[in-house]
Backbone of each chain as ProteinMPNN parsed JSONL, in Angstrom:
{"seq_chain_A": "MKFAIALFAPPHAPSSRRALRFAEAVLAGGHEINRLFFYQDGVHNASGGIVTPQDETDLAAQWRAFVERHELDAVVCIAAALRRGVLDTQEAQRYGRAAVAVTPPWELSGLGQLHEAAQQADRLVCFGGV", "coords_chain_A": {"N_chain_A": [[95.695, 111.923, 95.464], [95.732, 110.19, 92.537], [96.513, 106.584, 92.104], [97.943, 104.074, 89.947], [98.487, 100.753, 90.073], [100.845, 98.272, 89.094], [101.634, 94.903, 88.947], [103.948, 92.629, 88.662], [105.043, 90.18, 89.363], [104.685, 86.898, 90.788], [102.854, 85.492, 93.783], [104.562, 84.326, 95.533], [106.901, 85.82, 95.338], [109.016, 88.433, 96.718], [108.288, 91.008, 95.858], [105.592, 90.946, 95.597], [104.395, 91.082, 97.89], [105.471, 93.371, 98.656], [104.201, 95.266, 97.023], [101.649, 94.895, 97.856], [101.638, 95.996, 100.478], [102.423, 98.626, 99.844], [100.135, 99.34, 98.375], [98.178, 99.295, 100.347], [99.116, 101.338, 102.111], [98.808, 103.544, 100.28], [95.998, 103.775, 100.249], [95.664, 104.245, 103.109], [96.776, 106.493, 103.474], [95.087, 108.373, 102.347], [94.932, 108.666, 99.635], [93.88, 107.491, 96.163], [93.19, 104.478, 94.562], [93.233, 103.874, 91.285], [93.262, 101.657, 89.604], [94.277, 98.269, 89.835], [96.661, 96.404, 88.31], [97.562, 93.193, 87.036], [100.048, 91.528, 85.731], [102.112, 89.493, 83.346], [103.827, 87.203, 85.405], [102.396, 88.035, 87.521], [99.812, 87.343, 87.299], [99.333, 85.226, 88.766], [98.625, 86.0, 91.365], [96.049, 86.281, 91.486], [94.863, 83.942, 91.315], [92.713, 81.507, 92.42], [93.259, 78.933, 93.153], [95.641, 78.487, 94.5], [97.321, 76.853, 97.252], [98.475, 77.732, 100.219], [101.121, 76.866, 102.465], [100.317, 76.548, 106.014], [101.899, 77.855, 107.707], [102.98, 80.122, 106.266], [102.817, 83.279, 104.802], [99.656, 84.042, 103.131], [99.629, 85.367, 100.366], [98.075, 85.651, 98.078], [95.513, 85.22, 99.102], [95.443, 87.405, 100.695], [95.711, 89.564, 98.911], [93.163, 89.113, 97.549], [91.298, 89.672, 99.67], [91.974, 92.334, 100.251], [91.306, 93.675, 97.864], [88.505, 93.112, 97.699], [87.702, 94.291, 100.046], [88.13, 96.968, 99.768], [86.78, 97.217, 97.407], [88.122, 97.507, 94.784], [89.303, 98.136, 91.477], [90.403, 95.406, 89.928], [92.314, 94.092, 87.64], [93.276, 91.405, 85.715], [95.692, 90.603, 83.22], [94.59, 89.156, 80.472], [95.995, 87.743, 78.257], [98.319, 87.115, 79.405], [97.236, 85.504, 81.443], [95.964, 83.387, 80.228], [98.009, 81.969, 79.075], [99.164, 80.899, 81.292], [97.396, 79.286, 82.393], [95.586, 80.302, 84.068], [92.534, 80.667, 84.366], [89.182, 82.214, 83.824], [85.796, 81.426, 84.36], [84.461, 81.898, 81.936], [86.428, 81.813, 79.959], [87.617, 79.474, 80.445], [85.435, 77.827, 79.602], [85.434, 78.534, 76.891], [87.803, 77.609, 75.88], [87.553, 74.903, 76.414], [88.498, 73.934, 79.058], [88.987, 72.42, 82.213], [89.46, 73.541, 84.548], [88.951, 76.261, 86.716], [90.308, 79.23, 87.74], [90.059, 81.913, 88.278], [87.873, 84.237, 89.822], [85.351, 86.401, 90.661], [86.511, 89.057, 92.615], [88.174, 89.492, 90.775], [89.074, 90.423, 87.459], [89.468, 89.317, 84.051], [91.12, 91.003, 81.588], [92.102, 93.051, 78.841], [95.512, 94.329, 78.023], [95.134, 96.899, 77.263], [93.791, 98.008, 79.403], [95.723, 98.653, 81.245], [97.205, 100.643, 79.999], [95.053, 102.458, 79.88], [94.622, 102.978, 82.764], [97.022, 103.923, 83.417], [97.1, 106.434, 82.099], [94.84, 107.669, 83.244], [95.689, 107.901, 85.943], [97.554, 109.742, 88.372], [99.896, 108.735, 89.05], [101.895, 106.016, 87.997], [102.885, 103.091, 89.472], [105.234, 100.351, 89.386], [105.696, 97.014, 90.224], [107.839, 94.299, 90.482], [110.101, 91.54, 89.507], [112.339, 90.837, 92.095]], "CA_chain_A": [[96.204, 111.631, 94.217], [95.355, 108.818, 91.992], [97.669, 105.676, 91.827], [97.651, 102.9, 89.152], [99.699, 99.924, 90.483], [101.019, 97.183, 88.33], [102.429, 93.99, 89.653], [104.598, 91.596, 87.514], [105.527, 89.065, 90.198], [103.801, 85.999, 91.514], [102.577, 85.871, 95.182], [105.693, 83.928, 96.4], [107.956, 86.863, 95.229], [108.778, 89.419, 97.767], [107.607, 92.235, 95.305], [104.15, 90.975, 95.599], [104.074, 91.561, 99.239], [105.806, 94.865, 98.717], [103.029, 95.997, 96.256], [100.396, 94.968, 98.674], [101.945, 96.989, 101.552], [102.384, 99.867, 99.273], [98.737, 99.755, 98.138], [97.524, 99.487, 101.783], [99.735, 102.64, 102.423], [98.171, 104.5, 99.459], [94.577, 104.043, 100.798], [95.72, 104.728, 104.342], [97.318, 107.965, 103.212], [94.006, 109.206, 101.825], [94.966, 108.559, 98.106], [92.891, 106.658, 95.488], [93.82, 103.483, 93.571], [92.189, 103.733, 90.18], [93.288, 100.315, 89.19], [95.422, 97.282, 90.112], [96.766, 95.596, 87.054], [98.233, 92.153, 87.351], [100.681, 91.161, 84.404], [103.082, 88.404, 83.325], [103.604, 86.193, 86.469], [101.627, 88.61, 88.668], [98.584, 86.994, 87.12], [99.113, 84.037, 89.826], [98.175, 86.558, 92.565], [94.548, 86.259, 91.218], [94.601, 82.49, 91.212], [91.98, 80.922, 93.693], [93.767, 77.658, 93.245], [96.812, 78.48, 95.317], [97.285, 76.477, 98.554], [99.739, 78.16, 100.841], [101.307, 76.158, 103.743], [99.674, 77.292, 107.15], [102.898, 78.844, 108.434], [103.576, 81.069, 105.457], [101.961, 84.351, 104.485], [99.064, 83.737, 102.047], [99.556, 86.728, 99.614], [96.907, 85.509, 97.012], [94.289, 85.513, 99.974], [95.659, 88.904, 101.277], [95.325, 90.357, 97.761], [91.825, 89.07, 97.531], [90.642, 90.453, 100.751], [92.158, 93.792, 100.091], [90.428, 94.024, 96.668], [87.165, 92.996, 98.104], [87.347, 95.201, 101.279], [88.07, 98.334, 99.271], [85.939, 97.272, 96.111], [88.934, 98.04, 93.838], [89.114, 97.586, 90.111], [91.528, 94.561, 89.965], [92.369, 93.567, 86.259], [94.366, 90.421, 85.277], [96.061, 90.493, 81.911], [93.99, 87.987, 79.778], [96.858, 86.995, 77.426], [99.219, 86.415, 80.34], [96.593, 84.63, 82.322], [95.664, 82.251, 79.487], [99.261, 81.144, 78.835], [99.597, 80.235, 82.546], [96.395, 78.468, 83.006], [94.643, 80.977, 85.182], [91.332, 81.013, 83.498], [87.861, 82.329, 84.595], [84.736, 80.553, 83.796], [84.103, 82.117, 80.323], [87.727, 81.377, 79.202], [87.63, 77.769, 80.574], [84.388, 77.345, 78.633], [85.813, 78.95, 75.493], [88.861, 76.734, 75.525], [87.296, 73.597, 76.767], [89.376, 73.464, 80.084], [88.165, 71.949, 83.404], [89.964, 74.273, 85.64], [88.663, 77.566, 86.715], [91.237, 79.756, 88.839], [89.806, 83.341, 88.573], [86.483, 84.459, 90.096], [85.21, 88.003, 91.013], [86.425, 90.437, 92.226], [89.149, 89.713, 89.625], [88.543, 90.336, 86.126], [90.313, 89.173, 83.135], [90.929, 91.78, 80.473], [93.379, 93.362, 77.971], [96.657, 95.267, 78.347], [94.691, 98.219, 77.197], [93.319, 98.498, 80.789], [96.823, 99.116, 81.949], [97.425, 101.907, 79.436], [94.146, 103.468, 80.384], [94.857, 103.376, 84.066], [98.214, 104.874, 83.482], [96.519, 107.671, 81.484], [93.973, 108.402, 84.216], [96.138, 108.055, 87.135], [98.504, 110.783, 88.57], [101.213, 107.967, 89.212], [101.703, 104.534, 87.781], [103.825, 102.524, 90.131], [105.283, 99.127, 88.983], [106.383, 96.173, 91.113], [108.157, 93.093, 89.939], [111.492, 91.167, 89.786], [112.523, 90.275, 93.364]], "C_chain_A": [[95.889, 110.228, 93.754], [96.575, 107.815, 91.515], [97.136, 104.543, 91.085], [98.797, 102.01, 89.686], [99.586, 98.615, 89.582], [101.947, 96.182, 89.104], [102.7, 92.778, 88.535], [105.035, 90.389, 88.045], [104.579, 88.126, 90.733], [103.719, 86.14, 92.928], [103.882, 85.365, 96.006], [106.898, 84.901, 96.158], [107.756, 87.908, 96.281], [108.125, 90.835, 97.215], [106.175, 92.165, 95.444], [103.713, 91.421, 96.804], [104.377, 93.225, 99.347], [104.691, 95.765, 98.108], [101.763, 96.073, 97.148], [100.568, 96.047, 99.887], [101.927, 98.358, 101.028], [100.871, 100.336, 99.018], [97.924, 100.035, 99.355], [97.809, 101.007, 102.182], [99.074, 103.804, 101.665], [96.921, 104.838, 99.989], [94.677, 104.672, 102.059], [96.123, 106.174, 104.479], [96.194, 108.937, 102.593], [94.052, 109.331, 100.229], [93.991, 107.418, 97.623], [93.68, 105.686, 94.713], [92.88, 103.269, 92.49], [92.012, 102.337, 89.526], [94.434, 99.496, 89.635], [95.527, 96.486, 88.872], [97.759, 94.322, 87.336], [98.839, 91.471, 85.855], [101.651, 90.107, 84.599], [102.849, 87.402, 84.605], [102.829, 86.698, 87.652], [100.241, 88.055, 88.384], [98.08, 85.762, 88.074], [98.493, 84.644, 91.057], [96.578, 86.46, 92.509], [94.062, 84.792, 91.234], [93.806, 82.057, 92.689], [92.311, 79.498, 93.972], [94.964, 77.29, 94.221], [96.594, 77.941, 96.774], [98.602, 76.834, 99.265], [99.824, 77.414, 102.263], [100.832, 77.108, 104.814], [100.686, 78.301, 107.762], [103.516, 79.756, 107.449], [102.376, 82.124, 105.1], [101.139, 83.997, 103.07], [98.74, 85.052, 101.291], [98.481, 86.594, 98.822], [95.561, 85.834, 97.928], [94.407, 86.903, 100.416], [95.111, 89.815, 100.157], [93.733, 90.295, 97.551], [91.002, 89.842, 98.543], [90.853, 91.932, 100.67], [91.27, 94.29, 98.827], [89.016, 94.088, 97.095], [86.818, 94.02, 99.139], [87.268, 96.599, 100.718], [87.257, 98.509, 97.821], [86.747, 97.864, 95.041], [88.778, 97.323, 92.376], [90.337, 96.811, 89.901], [91.533, 93.715, 88.608], [93.52, 92.583, 86.272], [94.603, 90.427, 83.798], [95.474, 89.168, 81.189], [95.003, 87.101, 78.931], [97.92, 86.322, 78.424], [98.653, 85.257, 81.133], [96.42, 83.248, 81.616], [96.839, 81.333, 79.265], [99.781, 80.576, 80.125], [98.401, 79.346, 83.105], [95.607, 79.169, 83.871], [93.494, 81.615, 84.474], [90.156, 81.446, 84.454], [86.869, 81.476, 83.912], [84.443, 80.753, 82.258], [85.16, 81.613, 79.564], [87.847, 79.977, 79.178], [86.608, 77.299, 79.622], [84.885, 77.344, 77.187], [86.911, 77.884, 75.009], [88.758, 75.187, 75.948], [88.14, 72.951, 78.143], [88.446, 73.359, 81.327], [88.299, 73.038, 84.628], [89.572, 75.727, 85.617], [89.515, 78.266, 88.015], [90.742, 81.214, 89.2], [88.31, 83.608, 88.664], [86.441, 85.848, 90.489], [85.821, 87.959, 92.558], [87.358, 90.562, 91.183], [88.501, 89.6, 88.354], [89.634, 90.24, 85.088], [90.091, 90.209, 81.973], [92.278, 92.048, 79.878], [94.468, 94.291, 78.694], [96.168, 96.636, 78.22], [94.373, 98.861, 78.535], [94.519, 98.961, 81.535], [97.213, 100.44, 81.509], [96.382, 102.893, 79.778], [94.227, 103.919, 81.843], [96.007, 104.239, 84.217], [97.873, 106.27, 82.976], [95.794, 108.433, 82.601], [94.629, 108.604, 85.571], [97.361, 109.273, 87.212], [99.93, 109.921, 88.411], [101.053, 106.387, 88.876], [103.139, 104.03, 88.569], [103.922, 100.902, 89.85], [106.051, 98.184, 89.93], [106.61, 94.906, 90.353], [109.573, 92.616, 90.279], [111.404, 90.539, 91.176], [112.022, 91.131, 94.441]], "O_chain_A": [[95.805, 109.266, 94.517], [97.438, 108.163, 90.71], [96.068, 104.024, 91.411], [99.943, 102.455, 89.748], [98.534, 98.015, 89.365], [102.884, 96.577, 89.798], [101.893, 92.205, 87.803], [105.415, 89.515, 87.267], [103.55, 88.632, 91.182], [104.52, 86.937, 93.417], [104.212, 85.946, 97.039], [107.899, 84.712, 96.848], [106.65, 88.253, 96.698], [107.557, 91.635, 97.959], [105.514, 93.203, 95.422], [102.704, 92.124, 96.861], [103.709, 94.071, 99.941], [104.334, 96.826, 98.622], [101.0, 97.037, 97.199], [99.672, 96.843, 100.168], [101.435, 99.246, 101.724], [100.438, 101.438, 99.355], [97.074, 100.925, 99.367], [96.911, 101.78, 102.518], [98.803, 104.866, 102.226], [96.648, 106.017, 100.214], [93.91, 105.609, 102.284], [95.84, 106.896, 105.435], [96.416, 110.13, 102.386], [93.25, 110.053, 99.638], [93.428, 106.614, 98.367], [94.762, 106.02, 94.233], [91.858, 102.601, 92.647], [90.966, 101.914, 89.033], [95.526, 100.04, 89.802], [94.528, 95.929, 88.417], [98.808, 94.592, 87.921], [98.084, 90.981, 85.015], [102.038, 89.773, 85.719], [101.752, 86.869, 84.769], [102.606, 85.991, 88.634], [99.414, 88.291, 89.264], [96.921, 85.366, 88.194], [97.853, 83.9, 91.8], [95.935, 86.577, 93.552], [92.857, 84.55, 91.163], [94.263, 82.266, 93.813], [91.756, 78.885, 94.885], [95.228, 76.163, 94.638], [95.762, 78.504, 97.486], [99.671, 76.311, 98.95], [98.882, 77.341, 103.051], [100.899, 78.323, 104.63], [100.349, 79.386, 108.236], [104.618, 80.208, 107.76], [101.187, 81.81, 105.123], [101.756, 83.717, 102.043], [97.74, 85.723, 101.547], [97.766, 87.596, 98.84], [94.683, 86.595, 97.523], [93.368, 87.559, 100.494], [94.241, 90.662, 100.359], [93.092, 91.335, 97.4], [90.092, 90.589, 98.185], [89.955, 92.704, 101.003], [90.583, 95.307, 98.927], [88.365, 95.104, 96.849], [85.719, 94.574, 99.108], [86.41, 97.37, 101.148], [87.106, 99.576, 97.226], [86.199, 98.712, 94.336], [88.262, 96.224, 92.174], [91.363, 97.455, 89.688], [90.802, 92.729, 88.508], [94.604, 92.883, 86.773], [93.603, 90.237, 83.106], [96.043, 88.109, 81.452], [94.873, 85.877, 78.902], [98.313, 85.166, 78.269], [99.303, 84.263, 81.459], [96.647, 82.178, 82.181], [96.713, 80.108, 79.263], [100.758, 79.827, 80.098], [98.497, 78.763, 84.185], [94.823, 78.472, 84.515], [93.45, 82.779, 84.076], [90.125, 81.122, 85.642], [87.191, 80.848, 82.904], [84.224, 79.812, 81.495], [84.904, 80.986, 78.536], [88.117, 79.321, 78.172], [86.906, 76.391, 78.847], [84.785, 76.383, 76.425], [86.874, 77.386, 73.884], [89.691, 74.391, 75.843], [88.382, 71.751, 78.27], [87.41, 74.005, 81.483], [87.424, 73.299, 85.453], [89.815, 76.402, 84.617], [89.356, 77.843, 89.16], [90.99, 81.677, 90.313], [87.554, 83.276, 87.751], [87.5, 86.455, 90.646], [85.65, 87.092, 93.415], [87.445, 91.655, 90.624], [87.552, 88.846, 88.135], [90.627, 90.961, 85.174], [88.986, 90.278, 81.435], [93.329, 91.507, 80.222], [94.274, 94.872, 79.761], [96.647, 97.523, 78.927], [94.628, 100.041, 78.779], [94.308, 99.694, 82.501], [97.523, 101.318, 82.314], [96.698, 104.068, 79.965], [93.947, 105.077, 82.154], [96.022, 105.172, 85.02], [98.429, 107.23, 83.509], [96.054, 109.604, 82.878], [94.144, 109.448, 86.324], [97.978, 109.637, 86.211], [100.894, 110.347, 87.774], [100.218, 105.662, 89.416], [104.25, 104.494, 88.313], [102.933, 100.189, 90.024], [107.086, 98.633, 90.422], [105.716, 94.443, 89.645], [110.208, 93.156, 91.185], [110.476, 89.77, 91.427], [112.116, 90.767, 95.613]]}, "seq_chain_B": "MTTLHLLSQSPFTSPLDSILRPLGVRDGLLLCGDACHALQPGSAPLELLEHLPASIAIHALEEDLQARNLTAPERVQVVDYPDFVELCTRYDKVNGWL", "coords_chain_B": {"N_chain_B": [[111.238, 118.027, 85.222], [110.901, 115.409, 87.437], [112.147, 112.124, 88.704], [111.375, 109.347, 90.518], [113.335, 106.579, 91.167], [112.807, 103.282, 91.53], [114.475, 100.424, 92.83], [114.928, 97.087, 93.086], [116.541, 94.819, 92.446], [119.409, 92.898, 93.417], [122.625, 94.498, 93.481], [124.695, 93.009, 92.929], [123.839, 91.033, 91.207], [122.686, 92.37, 89.37], [124.008, 94.782, 87.676], [124.874, 98.051, 89.202], [125.672, 100.553, 87.718], [124.642, 100.872, 85.132], [122.2, 101.503, 85.768], [122.333, 103.805, 87.214], [123.531, 105.635, 85.577], [121.54, 107.099, 83.701], [120.227, 108.652, 85.589], [118.667, 111.771, 86.502], [119.777, 114.896, 87.836], [118.172, 115.823, 89.802], [116.63, 113.658, 90.444], [115.341, 110.836, 92.261], [116.242, 108.024, 94.404], [115.145, 104.864, 95.366], [115.909, 102.256, 97.351], [114.824, 98.947, 97.585], [113.98, 95.557, 98.688], [116.492, 93.181, 97.486], [117.977, 94.964, 96.513], [118.866, 96.672, 98.683], [121.241, 95.594, 99.33], [123.222, 96.995, 98.151], [124.012, 98.585, 100.041], [125.964, 97.675, 101.659], [128.688, 97.791, 103.716], [131.703, 99.033, 102.574], [131.581, 98.057, 99.941], [131.619, 97.814, 96.389], [129.25, 98.738, 95.092], [128.109, 100.574, 97.097], [130.104, 102.382, 97.142], [129.757, 103.374, 94.488], [127.313, 104.566, 94.927], [127.672, 106.568, 96.664], [129.276, 108.364, 95.28], [127.258, 109.619, 93.808], [125.724, 112.641, 92.591], [125.086, 115.063, 95.281], [122.559, 116.225, 95.224], [120.849, 114.072, 94.373], [118.639, 112.402, 96.057], [118.827, 109.48, 98.198], [117.036, 106.762, 99.181], [116.1, 103.998, 101.44], [114.139, 101.09, 102.024], [112.72, 100.499, 105.134], [111.934, 97.83, 106.155], [113.22, 95.974, 104.633], [115.81, 96.65, 104.987], [116.23, 95.888, 107.669], [115.542, 93.201, 107.454], [117.848, 92.254, 106.299], [119.77, 92.866, 108.046], [121.08, 95.283, 107.796], [122.637, 98.532, 108.082], [121.701, 101.938, 107.422], [123.816, 104.185, 105.658], [124.736, 107.623, 106.471], [123.893, 109.155, 104.253], [121.897, 108.101, 103.414], [118.333, 107.988, 103.358], [115.99, 106.421, 105.565], [113.091, 104.781, 104.878], [109.526, 104.215, 105.591], [106.444, 102.354, 104.416], [104.361, 104.406, 104.363], [105.975, 106.487, 104.009], [107.034, 105.965, 101.572], [104.898, 105.977, 99.884], [104.503, 108.851, 100.093], [106.881, 109.666, 98.886], [106.518, 109.047, 96.162], [104.647, 110.966, 95.552], [105.982, 113.195, 95.683], [107.887, 113.26, 93.676], [107.794, 113.643, 90.078], [107.303, 111.517, 88.373], [107.347, 107.774, 88.632], [109.71, 105.39, 88.347], [109.972, 102.029, 87.901], [112.641, 99.642, 88.122], [112.394, 96.812, 86.972]], "CA_chain_B": [[110.643, 116.736, 85.417], [111.884, 114.525, 88.297], [111.64, 110.737, 88.641], [111.849, 108.472, 91.552], [113.557, 105.259, 90.66], [112.652, 102.065, 92.349], [115.46, 99.355, 92.63], [114.737, 95.823, 93.964], [117.433, 93.772, 92.183], [120.701, 92.919, 93.947], [123.528, 95.113, 92.729], [125.664, 91.976, 92.752], [123.525, 90.188, 90.098], [122.18, 93.361, 88.157], [124.966, 95.922, 88.07], [124.118, 99.524, 89.333], [126.132, 101.729, 87.069], [123.789, 101.143, 83.976], [120.883, 102.247, 86.282], [122.655, 105.226, 87.792], [123.913, 106.461, 84.37], [120.507, 108.022, 83.239], [119.561, 109.5, 86.584], [118.641, 113.246, 86.407], [120.407, 115.437, 89.073], [117.002, 116.105, 90.719], [115.822, 112.279, 90.661], [115.637, 110.102, 93.565], [116.508, 106.512, 94.308], [114.536, 104.05, 96.465], [116.36, 100.77, 97.373], [113.995, 97.941, 98.248], [114.432, 94.273, 98.661], [117.75, 92.922, 97.591], [118.741, 96.324, 96.067], [119.398, 97.035, 99.81], [122.632, 95.04, 99.627], [124.146, 97.997, 97.714], [124.463, 99.562, 101.208], [126.778, 96.763, 102.39], [129.831, 98.61, 103.949], [132.939, 98.793, 101.942], [131.322, 97.43, 98.748], [131.737, 98.665, 95.229], [128.001, 99.294, 94.826], [128.036, 101.644, 97.949], [130.88, 103.458, 96.574], [129.043, 104.165, 93.345], [126.172, 105.469, 95.404], [128.382, 107.724, 97.459], [129.698, 109.168, 94.314], [126.216, 110.378, 92.935], [125.578, 114.194, 93.063], [124.422, 115.38, 96.596], [121.244, 116.636, 94.909], [120.044, 112.934, 94.286], [118.306, 111.61, 97.387], [118.807, 108.135, 98.299], [116.214, 106.24, 100.315], [115.945, 102.666, 101.497], [112.928, 100.615, 102.71], [113.1, 100.062, 106.341], [111.849, 96.494, 106.648], [114.061, 95.348, 103.871], [117.245, 96.787, 105.612], [116.089, 95.165, 108.906], [115.542, 91.795, 107.207], [119.143, 91.902, 105.844], [120.723, 93.291, 109.07], [121.963, 96.448, 107.247], [122.338, 99.905, 108.511], [121.933, 102.743, 106.143], [124.762, 105.153, 106.086], [124.27, 108.859, 106.732], [123.53, 109.787, 103.056], [120.582, 107.471, 102.962], [117.047, 108.094, 104.312], [115.254, 105.171, 105.776], [111.565, 105.119, 104.732], [108.511, 102.972, 105.718], [105.578, 102.453, 103.323], [103.717, 105.753, 104.198], [106.842, 107.528, 103.329], [107.185, 105.411, 100.139], [103.842, 106.64, 99.118], [104.662, 110.288, 99.991], [107.986, 110.029, 97.908], [105.833, 108.949, 94.902], [103.901, 112.024, 95.242], [106.849, 114.176, 95.695], [108.573, 113.231, 92.308], [106.821, 113.649, 88.905], [107.161, 110.223, 87.829], [107.946, 106.765, 89.403], [110.028, 104.287, 87.443], [110.449, 100.764, 88.694], [113.419, 98.929, 87.361], [111.964, 95.404, 87.305]], "C_chain_B": [[111.5, 115.761, 86.337], [111.303, 113.068, 88.434], [112.253, 110.055, 89.781], [112.101, 106.93, 91.089], [113.61, 104.171, 91.665], [113.58, 100.827, 91.904], [115.192, 98.23, 93.559], [115.672, 94.672, 93.617], [118.737, 94.03, 92.972], [121.732, 93.561, 92.957], [124.687, 94.133, 92.337], [125.246, 91.072, 91.551], [123.037, 91.116, 88.964], [123.016, 94.758, 88.356], [124.321, 97.322, 88.217], [124.478, 100.519, 88.459], [125.299, 101.863, 85.723], [122.541, 101.737, 84.43], [121.136, 103.575, 86.556], [122.887, 106.153, 86.653], [122.777, 107.536, 83.972], [119.676, 108.79, 84.418], [119.643, 111.04, 86.355], [119.23, 113.754, 87.823], [119.363, 115.734, 90.045], [116.304, 114.757, 91.048], [116.241, 111.764, 91.976], [115.718, 108.581, 93.405], [115.808, 105.859, 95.613], [115.028, 102.515, 96.384], [115.332, 99.983, 98.118], [114.471, 96.638, 97.966], [115.925, 94.023, 98.486], [118.694, 93.983, 97.157], [119.488, 96.843, 97.359], [120.832, 96.7, 99.933], [123.617, 95.994, 99.025], [124.643, 98.664, 98.793], [125.59, 98.746, 102.067], [128.234, 97.516, 102.461], [130.932, 98.145, 103.271], [132.657, 98.14, 100.717], [131.417, 98.371, 97.637], [130.355, 99.302, 94.985], [127.827, 100.578, 95.839], [129.005, 102.674, 97.613], [130.356, 104.126, 95.381], [127.98, 105.072, 93.861], [126.654, 106.606, 95.949], [128.978, 108.758, 96.489], [128.629, 109.875, 93.402], [126.167, 111.769, 93.599], [124.779, 114.215, 94.338], [122.792, 115.56, 96.234], [120.346, 115.326, 94.622], [119.937, 112.355, 95.449], [118.116, 110.202, 97.215], [117.989, 107.467, 99.525], [116.271, 104.623, 100.245], [114.708, 102.207, 102.396], [113.329, 99.993, 103.958], [113.124, 98.644, 106.544], [112.652, 95.666, 105.679], [115.616, 95.51, 104.334], [117.299, 95.776, 106.787], [116.33, 93.595, 108.531], [116.994, 91.379, 106.623], [120.241, 92.339, 106.834], [121.627, 94.442, 108.557], [121.551, 97.627, 107.749], [122.649, 100.913, 107.414], [122.855, 103.906, 106.7], [124.005, 106.552, 106.144], [123.487, 109.633, 105.53], [122.046, 109.39, 102.8], [119.454, 107.494, 103.957], [116.277, 106.892, 104.489], [113.782, 105.485, 105.785], [110.751, 103.824, 105.082], [107.423, 103.197, 104.475], [104.84, 103.666, 103.268], [104.674, 106.691, 103.682], [107.157, 107.228, 101.942], [106.115, 106.077, 99.255], [104.066, 108.186, 98.864], [105.815, 110.642, 98.887], [107.483, 109.999, 96.489], [105.119, 110.204, 94.476], [104.909, 113.248, 95.029], [107.662, 114.424, 94.176], [107.315, 113.196, 91.22], [106.343, 112.318, 88.438], [107.955, 109.056, 88.656], [108.365, 105.672, 88.384], [110.586, 103.142, 87.994], [111.441, 100.035, 87.623], [113.178, 97.458, 87.774], [113.166, 94.418, 87.058]], "O_chain_B": [[112.628, 115.386, 86.015], [110.098, 112.862, 88.287], [113.457, 110.137, 90.024], [111.188, 106.198, 90.708], [114.437, 104.196, 92.576], [113.463, 100.304, 90.796], [115.232, 98.433, 94.772], [115.679, 93.658, 94.315], [119.134, 95.177, 93.18], [121.734, 93.236, 91.769], [125.53, 94.458, 91.501], [126.096, 90.428, 90.937], [122.978, 90.732, 87.796], [122.652, 95.657, 89.114], [123.399, 97.704, 87.496], [123.675, 101.444, 88.333], [125.277, 102.982, 85.208], [121.843, 102.402, 83.664], [120.349, 104.464, 86.232], [122.507, 107.322, 86.708], [123.067, 108.731, 83.926], [118.645, 109.425, 84.198], [120.729, 111.512, 86.017], [119.139, 113.046, 88.826], [119.743, 115.905, 91.203], [115.422, 114.759, 91.906], [117.212, 112.129, 92.639], [115.31, 107.994, 92.403], [115.945, 106.339, 96.738], [114.63, 101.713, 95.539], [114.995, 100.357, 99.241], [115.314, 96.489, 97.082], [116.672, 94.602, 99.275], [119.91, 93.966, 97.352], [120.585, 97.385, 97.232], [121.59, 97.431, 100.572], [124.802, 95.865, 99.33], [125.661, 99.339, 98.643], [126.032, 99.237, 103.106], [128.854, 97.804, 101.437], [131.198, 96.943, 103.307], [133.639, 97.523, 100.303], [131.32, 99.584, 97.827], [130.373, 100.487, 94.651], [127.392, 101.612, 95.331], [128.697, 103.849, 97.811], [130.486, 105.343, 95.245], [127.75, 106.169, 93.352], [126.069, 107.665, 95.725], [129.159, 109.916, 96.866], [128.949, 110.574, 92.441], [126.458, 112.034, 94.765], [123.844, 113.425, 94.466], [121.916, 115.057, 96.938], [119.126, 115.49, 94.633], [120.907, 111.807, 95.974], [117.422, 109.712, 96.325], [118.312, 107.66, 100.697], [116.457, 104.031, 99.182], [114.337, 102.873, 103.362], [114.153, 99.079, 103.969], [114.127, 98.127, 107.036], [112.737, 94.485, 106.014], [116.482, 94.669, 104.095], [118.213, 94.961, 106.906], [117.116, 92.87, 109.141], [117.248, 90.181, 106.502], [121.436, 92.224, 106.559], [122.81, 94.508, 108.889], [120.358, 97.889, 107.903], [123.604, 100.817, 106.644], [122.754, 104.447, 107.802], [122.801, 106.619, 105.896], [122.653, 110.516, 105.727], [121.202, 110.054, 102.199], [119.552, 107.12, 105.126], [115.898, 106.325, 103.464], [113.288, 106.308, 106.556], [111.155, 102.671, 104.924], [107.566, 104.119, 103.673], [104.61, 104.091, 102.136], [104.305, 107.63, 102.976], [107.518, 108.119, 101.173], [106.338, 106.606, 98.166], [103.89, 108.731, 97.775], [105.759, 111.63, 98.154], [107.924, 110.799, 95.664], [104.977, 110.508, 93.292], [104.629, 114.172, 94.266], [107.955, 115.517, 93.691], [106.167, 112.821, 91.459], [105.17, 112.067, 88.162], [109.006, 109.298, 89.25], [107.533, 105.112, 87.67], [111.673, 103.228, 88.566], [111.103, 99.864, 86.452], [113.695, 96.969, 88.778], [113.03, 93.213, 87.269]]}, "name": "protein", "num_of_chains": 2, "seq": "MKFAIALFAPPHAPSSRRALRFAEAVLAGGHEINRLFFYQDGVHNASGGIVTPQDETDLAAQWRAFVERHELDAVVCIAAALRRGVLDTQEAQRYGRAAVAVTPPWELSGLGQLHEAAQQADRLVCFGGVMTTLHLLSQSPFTSPLDSILRPLGVRDGLLLCGDACHALQPGSAPLELLEHLPASIAIHALEEDLQARNLTAPERVQVVDYPDFVELCTRYDKVNGWL"}
C-alpha cells in the first residue's frame, strides 16, 4: 500500500517522533511511502541548523538519515519555510539572506505536492499537535 | 466507508465529545500521546469512551501508555507501530485530529 505522510509539528514535538517511528514501520511492513510532506512548524524538521543537546534525541538528524537511507521524496512547504527562515540556497539568494538551512535530500516546493501525494497514495496520514 | 481517527491532544485541554460525535459506527479510534490520558481510571473522558457503541474499536499506542504509567481497560486494544500501520490499511481513511 502507498502512504503519504504529512508532518505539521517541529522536531521537539512528540508527534515528530511518532511520525518518524510510523514511517519506519510503514517501510518495515513492506509498504511504500510516496512522499513525506513537511508543513507549518514541521518545516523545522528539515533545518540543518538545529543543534540538539547531546543527551537528547536529534529528530532532525534522524529524519535526514531516514530520508537519505530510503531515498524518499521529502518535500518542505516553501511558503511555510520562508516565513520561518528555513531557506535553501536558491531562496536565500532570491531574498538576499545569509543563512541556508535546507540542503538535499530535502526539497522546498508548494502545497500542491501534498495534494498530489494524497491523490496518488492509498492513505494520507497526518501528524501534528502534541 | 470507515475511518480511523487519530487523537493526540489531551482530553483535558481539547474536549473529547466534539471529536466523538461525528464518529461512524464502524470507525476506529487510536489514542496516542496525551490523548492516552483519556484512559485515566474514573475520569469523565474514560466514561465517554466506554459509552461509545461496541462496534467502534478503540486502540492506544503502547509506548505512550507506558510513558504515562497508564493501563488500558479491557475495551481498549494496545498497539505498537507495526499494528498502527496495519490499522491504517484496515480502515478506508485515516483522519488525524491535529
